[in-house]
VEXDO-800747 format. One record per residue (C-alpha): residue in one letter; x, y, z. Coordinates in Angstrom, 2 decimals, padded with zeros to 5 digits. Example, Ala and Ser with C-alpha at 12.3 -4.5 7.8 and 13.67 -1.06 7.14 Angstrom:
% residues 2
+---+---------+---------+---------+
| r |      c1 |      c2 |      c3 |
+---+---------+---------+---------+
| A |  012.30 | -004.50 |  007.80 |
| S |  013.67 | -001.06 |  007.14 |
+---+---------+---------+---------+
***
This chain:
% residues 213
+---+---------+---------+---------+
| r |      c1 |      c2 |      c3 |
+---+---------+---------+---------+
| M | -024.08 |  010.21 |  017.73 |
| A | -020.35 |  009.64 |  018.24 |
| M | -019.15 |  006.54 |  019.70 |
| E | -015.75 |  005.20 |  020.84 |
| E | -013.78 |  002.52 |  019.03 |
| A | -014.01 | -001.07 |  020.05 |
| Q | -010.85 | -002.28 |  021.71 |
| K | -010.75 | -005.95 |  021.07 |
| L | -011.76 | -008.81 |  018.77 |
| S | -013.78 | -011.90 |  019.85 |
| T | -011.92 | -015.05 |  020.15 |
| T | -013.91 | -016.57 |  017.40 |
| E | -012.88 | -013.83 |  014.89 |
| K | -009.37 | -014.10 |  015.77 |
| A | -009.46 | -017.83 |  015.23 |
| S | -011.37 | -017.61 |  011.94 |
| L | -009.05 | -015.15 |  010.12 |
| N | -005.29 | -015.54 |  009.87 |
| P | -003.37 | -012.47 |  008.68 |
| N | -000.75 | -014.10 |  006.50 |
| P |  000.52 | -012.22 |  003.42 |
| S | -000.05 | -013.05 | -000.31 |
| Q |  000.83 | -011.40 | -003.54 |
| I | -001.34 | -009.81 | -006.16 |
| V | -001.01 | -011.96 | -009.33 |
| G | -003.68 | -010.80 | -011.81 |
| E | -007.30 | -010.01 | -012.38 |
| D | -010.46 | -012.03 | -012.27 |
| E | -013.26 | -011.93 | -014.93 |
| S | -014.70 | -008.75 | -013.50 |
| G | -011.44 | -006.80 | -013.74 |
| S | -010.95 | -006.89 | -009.99 |
| K | -007.40 | -007.81 | -008.76 |
| K | -006.90 | -011.51 | -007.74 |
| L | -004.37 | -012.74 | -005.19 |
| A | -002.10 | -015.81 | -005.03 |
| Y | -002.94 | -018.61 | -002.77 |
| D | -006.12 | -019.71 | -001.01 |
| Q | -005.14 | -021.65 |  002.17 |
| Y | -008.04 | -020.67 |  004.34 |
| P | -011.11 | -020.08 |  002.12 |
| L | -014.01 | -017.93 |  003.19 |
| E | -017.73 | -019.16 |  002.76 |
| H | -018.39 | -016.24 |  000.34 |
| R | -016.18 | -014.17 | -002.09 |
| W | -016.16 | -010.32 | -001.29 |
| T | -015.42 | -007.41 | -003.24 |
| F | -014.00 | -004.04 | -002.09 |
| W | -015.38 | -000.92 | -003.87 |
| F | -014.40 |  002.75 | -003.69 |
| N | -016.54 |  005.75 | -004.50 |
| N | -014.73 |  009.08 | -004.88 |
| R | -017.41 |  011.61 | -004.00 |
| K | -015.27 |  014.50 | -005.25 |
| S | -015.87 |  013.32 | -008.76 |
| K | -017.79 |  015.62 | -010.94 |
| R | -019.63 |  012.84 | -012.65 |
| P | -023.32 |  013.57 | -012.89 |
| T | -025.04 |  010.47 | -011.48 |
| W | -024.54 |  008.96 | -008.04 |
| G | -022.40 |  005.79 | -008.16 |
| S | -020.81 |  006.55 | -011.58 |
| S | -017.57 |  007.19 | -009.81 |
| M | -017.70 |  003.87 | -007.98 |
| R | -015.27 |  001.08 | -008.99 |
| S | -014.39 | -002.27 | -007.75 |
| I | -010.87 | -002.55 | -006.14 |
| Y | -010.25 | -006.21 | -005.29 |
| T | -012.26 | -009.47 | -004.96 |
| F | -011.07 | -011.99 | -002.23 |
| S | -012.04 | -015.35 | -001.12 |
| S | -009.64 | -016.32 |  001.65 |
| A | -008.32 | -014.91 |  004.87 |
| E | -004.79 | -014.50 |  003.39 |
| E | -006.28 | -012.42 |  000.52 |
| F | -008.31 | -010.24 |  002.96 |
| W | -005.23 | -009.34 |  004.97 |
| S | -002.98 | -008.86 |  002.01 |
| V | -005.59 | -006.23 |  000.56 |
| Y | -006.63 | -004.80 |  003.88 |
| N | -003.04 | -004.16 |  004.96 |
| N | -002.23 | -002.38 |  001.58 |
| I | -005.19 |  000.07 |  001.30 |
| P | -005.88 |  003.22 |  003.40 |
| H | -007.76 |  002.94 |  006.57 |
| P | -010.75 |  005.12 |  006.97 |
| S | -009.04 |  007.79 |  008.94 |
| K | -006.54 |  008.17 |  005.98 |
| L | -009.18 |  008.69 |  003.35 |
| P | -009.89 |  012.07 |  002.03 |
| A | -013.53 |  013.36 |  002.66 |
| P | -015.99 |  012.80 |  001.04 |
| A | -015.42 |  009.18 |  000.22 |
| D | -017.10 |  005.82 |  000.54 |
| F | -015.26 |  002.39 |  001.02 |
| H | -017.33 | -000.63 |  000.57 |
| C | -017.08 | -004.36 |  001.11 |
| F | -019.96 | -006.36 | -000.43 |
| K | -020.46 | -009.97 | -001.25 |
| Y | -019.25 | -010.89 | -004.80 |
| N | -021.82 | -009.96 | -007.48 |
| I | -023.72 | -007.52 | -005.31 |
| E | -023.13 | -003.91 | -006.22 |
| P | -023.43 | -001.41 | -003.36 |
| K | -026.39 |  000.50 | -004.79 |
| W | -030.05 |  000.61 | -003.96 |
| E | -030.74 | -000.58 | -007.51 |
| D | -029.00 | -003.81 | -007.31 |
| P | -031.75 | -006.56 | -007.15 |
| V | -030.26 | -008.01 | -004.02 |
| C | -030.25 | -004.82 | -002.22 |
| A | -033.51 | -003.37 | -003.58 |
| N | -035.76 | -004.55 | -000.83 |
| G | -033.31 | -004.11 |  001.97 |
| G | -032.07 | -001.54 |  004.32 |
| K | -029.14 | -000.55 |  006.49 |
| W | -028.01 | -000.25 |  010.17 |
| T | -025.89 |  002.86 |  010.71 |
| L | -023.45 |  004.01 |  013.44 |
| T | -021.83 |  007.52 |  013.42 |
| F | -018.43 |  008.24 |  014.75 |
| Q | -016.18 |  011.28 |  015.59 |
| K | -013.72 |  012.00 |  012.96 |
| E | -010.92 |  009.39 |  012.48 |
| K | -012.46 |  007.33 |  015.32 |
| C | -013.81 |  004.42 |  013.28 |
| D | -010.84 |  002.46 |  012.05 |
| N | -011.02 | -000.41 |  014.48 |
| S | -014.84 | -000.65 |  014.16 |
| W | -014.57 | -000.81 |  010.49 |
| L | -012.04 | -003.72 |  010.70 |
| Y | -014.13 | -005.55 |  013.36 |
| T | -017.23 | -005.13 |  011.13 |
| L | -015.33 | -006.77 |  008.12 |
| L | -014.13 | -009.59 |  010.23 |
| A | -017.60 | -010.33 |  011.57 |
| M | -018.98 | -010.39 |  008.10 |
| I | -016.60 | -012.29 |  006.20 |
| G | -015.97 | -014.71 |  009.11 |
| E | -019.76 | -015.52 |  009.11 |
| Q | -020.36 | -014.30 |  012.76 |
| F | -023.93 | -013.29 |  012.21 |
| D | -026.80 | -015.77 |  012.77 |
| Y | -028.61 | -014.28 |  009.81 |
| G | -025.45 | -013.96 |  007.63 |
| D | -027.36 | -014.76 |  004.40 |
| E | -029.33 | -011.55 |  005.07 |
| I | -026.17 | -009.37 |  004.85 |
| C | -025.12 | -007.67 |  001.50 |
| G | -022.05 | -005.82 |  002.79 |
| A | -020.82 | -002.78 |  004.63 |
| V | -019.65 |  000.66 |  003.90 |
| V | -017.65 |  003.33 |  005.71 |
| S | -018.58 |  006.66 |  004.75 |
| V | -015.85 |  009.44 |  005.36 |
| R | -017.13 |  012.98 |  005.62 |
| V | -015.85 |  016.36 |  006.69 |
| R | -017.46 |  016.49 |  010.16 |
| Q | -017.99 |  012.98 |  011.02 |
| D | -017.83 |  009.37 |  009.72 |
| K | -020.36 |  006.55 |  009.45 |
| I | -020.36 |  002.78 |  009.05 |
| A | -023.47 |  001.03 |  007.63 |
| L | -024.41 | -002.53 |  007.42 |
| W | -026.59 | -003.38 |  004.39 |
| T | -029.08 | -006.08 |  004.46 |
| K | -031.47 | -007.87 |  001.94 |
| N | -035.02 | -008.02 |  003.43 |
| A | -035.70 | -004.92 |  005.42 |
| S | -039.21 | -006.15 |  006.47 |
| N | -037.75 | -009.24 |  008.16 |
| E | -037.87 | -007.54 |  011.57 |
| A | -036.43 | -010.50 |  013.62 |
| A | -033.45 | -010.95 |  011.16 |
| Q | -032.66 | -007.20 |  011.24 |
| L | -032.96 | -006.86 |  015.00 |
| S | -030.78 | -009.93 |  015.42 |
| I | -028.17 | -008.47 |  013.03 |
| G | -028.21 | -005.19 |  014.81 |
| R | -027.92 | -006.53 |  018.27 |
| Q | -025.04 | -008.90 |  017.24 |
| W | -023.11 | -006.06 |  015.50 |
| K | -023.39 | -003.87 |  018.71 |
| E | -022.00 | -006.76 |  020.61 |
| F | -019.16 | -007.26 |  018.23 |
| L | -018.18 | -003.65 |  018.41 |
| N | -018.73 | -003.32 |  022.25 |
| C | -021.01 | -000.39 |  021.32 |
| N | -023.31 |  001.48 |  023.81 |
| E | -024.43 |  004.12 |  021.21 |
| P | -028.04 |  003.84 |  019.64 |
| M | -028.12 |  002.13 |  016.25 |
| R | -030.74 |  003.01 |  013.72 |
| F | -032.00 |  000.84 |  010.76 |
| M | -033.55 |  002.61 |  007.51 |
| F | -035.30 |  001.03 |  004.69 |
| H | -033.68 |  001.82 |  001.41 |
| E | -037.18 |  002.46 |  000.00 |
| D | -037.79 |  005.05 |  002.58 |
| A | -034.56 |  006.74 |  001.85 |
| Q | -035.26 |  006.83 | -001.79 |
| K | -038.77 |  008.22 | -001.28 |
| H | -038.16 |  010.81 |  001.40 |
| G | -034.34 |  011.50 |  001.40 |
| R | -033.27 |  013.30 |  004.51 |
| A | -036.81 |  013.29 |  005.83 |
| A | -036.98 |  009.51 |  005.96 |
| K | -037.35 |  007.97 |  009.38 |
| N | -035.64 |  005.08 |  010.94 |
| R | -037.82 |  001.91 |  011.30 |
| Y | -035.91 |  000.05 |  014.10 |
| V | -033.65 |  001.53 |  016.88 |
| I | -031.61 | -000.54 |  019.48 |
+---+---------+---------+---------+
***
């Protein structure tokens, strides 16, 4: 179902992230771009990934590549302000932001027993919600923040989706807490659904959601 974009950031999110510019100065050991100064460090390092689904490569994820790794508020804003927002991405494409050293794949050991909360949007209506999701993640706004692997915005021809990936799908209390807080951060009234990665792998499109809020 489609939802309207959220209209405002929480006071805590505004205070925790300061959009000051910095400059790209080189690459880290993984090959991702690294930016200059680190005045407001984040609790975790995060990596942006891009998956061009127009690629003709045979296996899923083979076209996925890391773009930038950042560890401060300044680095985040420098990257975010210089990459296309979801509404400007050509369909089909996926743009991910995951904790450093976690690949946005079911096969990653950290993700293997996890799942994801998903929200569906009308075309070109998810830019603000994508930003607010990123700020909530990297600003450690979730009570079960250690459960979060990352988030992905999926741009498609007819609609767009944002999914929040978590580590332990069977931890119902943690998943419900994350889902409810995410809805609150986005000021969202639409249904939000959680699917186990294991179910998605086994049953594909026939897989059923385990939690709905």
